[in-house]
Structures are given as C-alpha cells and as structure tokens.
C-alpha positions in Angstrom: -39.0 -50.8 -22.9 -37.4 -48.6 -25.7 -37.9 -49.8 -29.3 -37.6 -48.6 -32.9 -41.1 -48.1 -34.3 -42.4 -47.0 -37.7 -46.0 -46.1 -38.4 -45.9 -45.9 -42.2 -43.8 -47.8 -44.8 -40.8 -45.8 -46.0 -41.3 -43.0 -43.5 -38.9 -42.2 -40.7 -38.9 -44.6 -37.8 -38.4 -43.3 -34.2 -37.3 -44.6 -30.9 -40.0 -44.6 -28.2 -41.3 -46.3 -25.1 -43.6 -49.2 -25.7 -45.1 -52.0 -23.6 -42.8 -54.9 -22.6 -43.7 -58.2 -24.4 -45.1 -61.2 -22.6 -44.1 -64.8 -23.5 -46.6 -67.2 -25.1 -47.1 -70.5 -23.4 -44.7 -72.1 -25.8 -42.4 -69.1 -26.0 -39.9 -66.9 -24.2 -39.0 -63.2 -23.8 -35.4 -62.5 -24.5 -33.5 -59.4 -23.2 -31.8 -58.3 -26.4 -28.0 -57.8 -25.9 -27.2 -57.4 -29.6 -29.1 -57.4 -32.8 -27.9 -57.0 -36.4 -29.1 -54.5 -39.0 -29.9 -56.4 -42.2 -31.1 -55.4 -45.7 -34.2 -57.6 -45.0 -35.1 -55.0 -42.3 -34.9 -52.3 -44.9 -37.2 -54.3 -47.2 -39.7 -54.7 -44.4 -39.6 -50.9 -43.7 -40.2 -50.2 -47.4 -43.3 -52.3 -47.4 -42.0 -55.2 -49.4 -43.3 -57.8 -46.9 -47.1 -58.2 -46.9 -47.0 -59.9 -43.5 -46.0 -56.8 -41.6 -48.8 -55.0 -39.7 -48.4 -51.3 -38.7 -47.2 -49.9 -36.3 -44.2 -52.1 -36.3 -40.8 -52.8 -34.6 -38.3 -54.4 -37.0 -35.2 -56.5 -36.2 -34.6 -60.2 -36.6 -30.9 -61.0 -36.0 -30.5 -61.2 -32.3 -28.8 -62.7 -29.3 -29.4 -62.2 -25.6 -30.5 -63.8 -22.4 -33.8 -65.4 -21.6 -35.8 -63.1 -19.4 -39.2 -64.9 -19.0 -40.4 -68.4 -20.0 -43.8 -69.6 -21.0 -45.6 -72.3 -19.0 -45.0 -75.1 -21.6 -41.3 -74.4 -22.3 -39.1 -77.2 -20.9 -35.6 -76.7 -22.2 -34.9 -73.1 -21.3 -34.8 -70.9 -18.2 -34.1 -67.2 -17.3 -30.5 -66.3 -17.7 -29.7 -68.7 -20.6 -27.6 -67.2 -23.3 -29.4 -67.7 -26.6 -29.8 -66.8 -30.3 -32.5 -67.9 -32.7 -32.9 -68.4 -36.5 -35.0 -65.6 -38.1 -37.5 -68.3 -39.1 -39.2 -69.5 -35.9 -40.8 -72.9 -36.7 -43.9 -74.4 -35.2 -42.2 -77.8 -34.8 -45.3 -79.9 -35.8 -46.2 -79.2 -39.5 -45.1 -81.6 -42.2 -42.1 -79.5 -43.2 -40.9 -79.4 -39.6 -41.5 -83.1 -39.2 -39.2 -83.6 -42.2 -36.5 -81.5 -40.6 -37.1 -78.5 -42.8 -38.0 -75.9 -40.2 -36.5 -73.1 -42.4 -39.6 -73.5 -44.6 -42.1 -74.2 -41.8 -45.7 -73.9 -43.0 -46.7 -71.9 -39.8 -43.5 -70.0 -39.3 -43.2 -66.7 -37.4 -40.5 -64.2 -37.9 -39.4 -61.6 -35.3 -39.4 -58.2 -37.0 -41.8 -59.4 -39.7 -44.8 -61.4 -38.5 -44.6 -59.8 -35.1 -42.5 -57.1 -33.3 -38.8 -57.7 -33.5 -35.4 -57.1 -31.9 -34.8 -53.4 -32.4 -35.9 -53.2 -28.8 -34.7 -54.0 -25.4 -36.9 -57.2 -25.2 -38.4 -59.5 -27.9 -40.9 -62.3 -27.7 -40.0 -65.6 -29.5 -42.3 -68.5 -30.3 -41.9 -72.2 -29.8 -38.7 -71.8 -27.8 -38.0 -75.5 -27.4 -37.8 -75.8 -31.2 -36.0 -72.6 -32.1 -33.6 -71.4 -29.5 -29.9 -72.1 -29.8 -27.5 -71.9 -26.9 -24.7 -69.4 -27.3 -21.4 -70.6 -26.0 -19.9 -68.6 -23.2 -16.8 -67.7 -25.3 -18.9 -66.2 -28.1 -19.8 -62.5 -27.7 -23.4 -61.4 -28.1 -22.4 -59.1 -31.0 -21.0 -62.2 -32.8 -23.9 -64.4 -31.9 -26.4 -62.0 -33.2 -25.1 -62.4 -36.8 -25.7 -66.2 -36.7 -29.5 -65.9 -36.7 -29.6 -64.5 -40.2 -26.6 -63.4 -42.3 -24.1 -66.0 -41.2 -26.4 -69.0 -40.9 -28.1 -68.0 -44.1 -24.8 -67.9 -45.9 -23.7 -71.1 -44.3 -26.8 -73.0 -45.5 -26.6 -71.3 -49.0 -22.9 -72.3 -49.5 -22.6 -75.6 -47.7 -26.1 -77.2 -47.6 -27.9 -75.8 -50.7 -24.8 -74.9 -52.8 -22.9 -78.1 -51.9 -19.6 -76.3 -52.2 -16.5 -78.5 -52.8 -12.8 -77.8 -52.4 -11.3 -76.5 -55.6 -14.5 -75.2 -57.1 -14.9 -71.7 -58.3 -17.5 -69.8 -56.3 -18.8 -66.4 -57.3 -20.5 -64.2 -54.7 -22.5 -61.2 -56.1 -22.9 -58.6 -53.4 -20.6 -58.3 -50.5 -22.7 -57.0 -47.7 -23.2 -59.0 -44.5 -24.5 -62.2 -46.2 -22.1 -61.9 -49.1 -19.0 -61.5 -47.0 -20.1 -64.4 -44.8 -20.5 -66.5 -47.9 -17.0 -65.5 -49.0 -15.5 -66.5 -45.7 -17.4 -69.8 -45.6 -16.6 -70.8 -49.2 -13.0 -69.9 -48.8 -12.8 -71.9 -45.6 -14.3 -74.9 -47.5 -11.4 -74.8 -50.0 -13.2 -73.0 -52.8 -11.6 -70.3 -55.0 -13.9 -67.3 -54.5 -14.6 -64.5 -56.9 -16.2 -61.6 -55.0 -18.3 -59.1 -57.0 -19.4 -55.7 -55.8 -19.5 -52.0 -56.7 -17.9 -50.9 -53.5 -14.1 -50.7 -53.1 -14.5 -51.1 -49.3 -16.7 -54.3 -49.7 -14.1 -55.8 -52.0 -11.3 -55.0 -49.6 -13.1 -56.9 -46.9 -13.9 -59.8 -49.3 -10.2 -60.1 -50.1 -9.4 -60.0 -46.3 -11.9 -62.9 -45.7 -10.5 -65.2 -48.4 -11.6 -64.1 -51.9 -9.0 -65.1 -54.4 -10.2 -62.5 -56.9 -12.3 -59.4 -56.6 -14.3 -57.8 -59.4 -15.6 -54.3 -59.4 -18.9 -54.6 -61.3 -18.7 -50.9 -62.4 -15.4 -51.5 -64.2 -16.7 -54.0 -66.7 -19.5 -53.9 -69.3 -20.7 -57.5 -68.6 -20.2 -58.8 -65.0 -21.1 -62.4 -66.0 -18.6 -62.5 -68.9 -15.9 -61.2 -66.6 -16.7 -63.9 -64.0 -16.5 -66.6 -66.8 -13.2 -65.2 -67.9 -11.7 -65.1 -64.4 -12.9 -68.7 -63.7 -11.9 -70.3 -67.0 -15.4 -70.9 -68.2 -17.7 -70.0 -65.3 -18.3 -70.6 -61.6 -19.3 -74.0 -60.4 -21.4 -72.3 -57.7 -22.7 -68.7 -57.7 -24.7 -66.8 -55.2 -26.8 -63.6 -55.5 -26.3 -62.3 -52.0 -27.7 -58.8 -52.8 -31.1 -59.4 -54.4 -31.7 -57.5 -57.6 -32.7 -58.5 -61.2 -29.2 -57.5 -62.3 -27.3 -59.5 -59.8 -29.6 -62.5 -60.1 -29.1 -62.6 -63.9 -25.3 -62.0 -63.6 -25.1 -64.9 -61.1 -26.9 -67.3 -63.5 -25.1 -66.1 -66.6 -21.7 -66.4 -64.9 -22.0 -70.2 -64.3 -20.3 -73.0 -66.2 -22.1 -76.0 -67.6 -24.2 -77.8 -64.9 -23.3 -75.0 -62.4 -25.4 -74.1 -59.4 -27.1 -70.7 -58.7 -28.3 -70.0 -55.2 -30.7 -67.0 -54.7 -30.1 -65.6 -51.2 -31.0 -61.9 -51.5 -34.7 -61.0 -51.5 -36.0 -60.0 -54.9 -38.9 -57.6 -54.6 -40.6 -56.5 -57.8 -43.9 -54.7 -58.7 -45.2 -57.8 -60.3 -43.9 -60.3 -57.8 -41.8 -62.0 -60.5 -38.1 -61.5 -61.4 -36.9 -62.3 -64.9 -34.3 -65.1 -64.9 -32.2 -66.3 -67.9 -33.9 -69.6 -68.2 -32.7 -70.3 -71.8 -29.2 -70.6 -70.4 -30.4 -72.7 -67.5 -31.9 -75.2 -69.9 -29.0 -75.2 -72.4 -26.3 -75.7 -69.7 -28.4 -77.8 -67.3 -28.0 -75.3 -64.5 -29.5 -75.7 -61.0 -31.4 -72.7 -59.7 -31.9 -73.0 -55.9 -33.4 -70.8 -53.2 -32.0 -70.6 -49.7 -34.1 -69.3 -46.7 -32.2 -69.2 -43.5 -31.3 -72.3 -41.5 -33.1 -74.5 -38.9 -31.9 -74.4 -35.3 -31.0 -78.1 -35.4 -28.5 -77.4 -38.2 -26.4 -75.0 -36.1 -24.0 -77.4 -34.3 -21.6 -78.0 -37.2 -21.4 -74.3 -37.9 -20.9 -73.5 -34.2 -18.1 -76.0 -34.0 -16.3 -74.3 -36.9 -16.8 -71.0 -35.1 -15.5 -72.4 -31.8 -12.4 -73.9 -33.5 -11.6 -70.6 -35.3 -12.1 -72.0 -38.8 -14.9 -69.5 -39.3 -14.6 -66.0 -37.7 -18.0 -64.2 -37.9 -16.7 -61.8 -35.3 -14.4 -60.3 -38.0 -17.5 -59.4 -40.0 -18.8 -57.0 -37.4 -17.5 -53.6 -38.8 -19.6 -51.2 -36.7 -21.7 -51.1 -33.5 -24.4 -48.5 -32.9 -27.0 -47.6 -30.2 -30.7 -48.0 -30.6 -31.1 -44.3 -31.2 -29.0 -44.6 -34.4 -31.1 -47.3 -36.0 -33.7 -45.0 -37.8 -31.0 -43.2 -39.8 -28.9 -46.3 -40.4 -32.0 -48.2 -41.7 -32.9 -45.3 -44.1 -29.3 -45.2 -45.4 -29.4 -48.9 -46.4 -31.5 -48.0 -49.5 -28.8 -45.9 -51.1 -25.8 -48.1 -49.9 -26.4 -51.6 -48.5 -22.9 -51.3 -46.8 -20.1 -53.7 -46.3 -19.7 -55.9 -43.3 -22.2 -56.2 -40.4 -23.7 -53.4 -38.2 -24.7 -54.5 -34.7 -27.1 -52.7 -32.5 -26.8 -52.8 -28.7 -30.2 -51.7 -27.4 -29.1 -51.0 -23.8 -26.4 -48.5 -24.8 
C-alpha cells in the first residue's frame, strides 16, 4: 500500500510503498476512504509525542470500510462502513469499565502508538469496543472528521463544558476543533464569541453560528476584550488551539465560577504550561481537560448530524490527495488553517 512516512522528527515526510497491515485477533484492517489532517498530526511529526517510534505513518481521523477482521471480532465484517475515535480503548481496564474509554489505561492511538491513516489501509485495535457504524447517508469525508475534531469538540462543549442555552461561550482558536466547537455551542443555544488571528477563520466562525468574532491581533488584551463583549466574562471558554497564550486568555476571559476546557495540546520544553491559578482560586473557576470521546457516546451526536442540527460536512473546506500530505503537514506549523482538510488516499 501507499503511505505517508517520516524517518526523523520535523524532517520532510514522503509517500512510499509499505507493507499492508494485518489485523490483530481483536482488531480489523480498514480501507481508508478519507482521513483528516489535524494539528495533532503536526505535533506528532514535530516529536512532541514520546509514544511515536520511527519510521512512522501519521493520521488518526479516519473513515472507511472494513477490509479484514481478526478471529475474535464478533460485531463487524468486511464491507462495513466505519469510523473510530482516535483513542482506541482496551475495553477491560478500570477506566473502560467505568465507561471512560477516552482515558483508557491501555489505549492505542492510530498515528501515534502505531501506524496511522495517512495510508490506504490502517489496522485498528479492539474493534468490538471502538468501531462506530457510519450511516449510509453520511459521506466518508464527513465521517472522518467525527473521530477527532468534531467528537472532541462535542465532548468538550457538551459533556465536559456542560454548555447551557443562553450562556456566553468563548472559543479560542478556530481551526477544525474550534469551528466544530463554535457550531456545537451555537446549536446548543449559547452565544458564541470566536477568537482567532485569521480573518478567514473568523468568517467561517460567523457562518457556523458565532454571535461575535474577535481578531486577537486587534486588541492588546484578548481576555479583557472577551470580558467586555460578554458583560463580565464567558460562562464557558475553550482553548481549541493549544498555546500558553490562548490557554491563559481562555482562563482570564471567564466570569466568576466559569469553566475552562483545555482541548488543544500544550507542548512545552518542561512539560508544564503556566496557568493563571490565582484567578482560578479567586473566582472559583473550573479547569477541565477534554481528550476525545468514547465510541459509546457517539449516538446522540450522530442523531444531531442525521437530523441536520449539526453539519460537520460544512466544516470540510479542502480535499487533497495522499501525495499532498507532506507539504500540507509542514505548512501547519506556520498557519494551523481554518476548517478541515480531508485526505483521500485512493486519489
């Protein structure tokens, strides 16, 4: 099969022929019909994830058809249309037993712990725990976004953030996850303030339901601007980019007893990111993490997609071929981009 491979962190990846994967006894091999390009893939390529072994094939947002099935898999067969959370759970650890597969203690992650979906085929573990059926009316390009950016945003806004109608929600960073969060929060009845440095990203945020858009380059203090726009601060704020600046702005832009959800990855040389804890104490803020979403939590989200309340298809702003991935991956460091880029490996 053809796949995107990098041999060294931060150096140019290339498309080459590699061996086809084989399914584990509990797993499947999926023919990848579409896979998203995510900022997490860029972090992996840069060497920010210690679990990656070189050489490596990145990619973790995917949808396709089951090609081969392991001997112990009971719920799936070749030809099934599927997607999968980027966290593949074991199904048996204490966290999984509690229903918290998104923080599984023995998790695997395509594109991180093993070769991923920037390829024509990908192996996935514990299929009976992790696969999600893709409805026939949903395109593979749309379904691919559900495994990371859209499902991650849904859990961050609805389950972790506990969004309520009428609340002010600030979204810092309007890439794939951020725009998904804007759409989900607006559909929940919240008043969304979208924050970004890109005019194009803010245009899309407005299109997807943001009530107000804030260009972070136009104000000296983003958090103060959010507090002014919301009459005292957001009830819920998300850092959907992942930087010390956006994390601090998200926390500092909250009102009393507000909720911050950290969605974007926060790599740092020391492994620790400064957070304005004095404000968190004084205002009794909640600081929450959000790490994907378990497969069993997909049905309510899929129902909203089926009914047209949520439109992840509108978030797909570009489609590229496998040969274009190395340059697109490298470009993410300078400009994370607005909307979602989907790769079609068989083009």
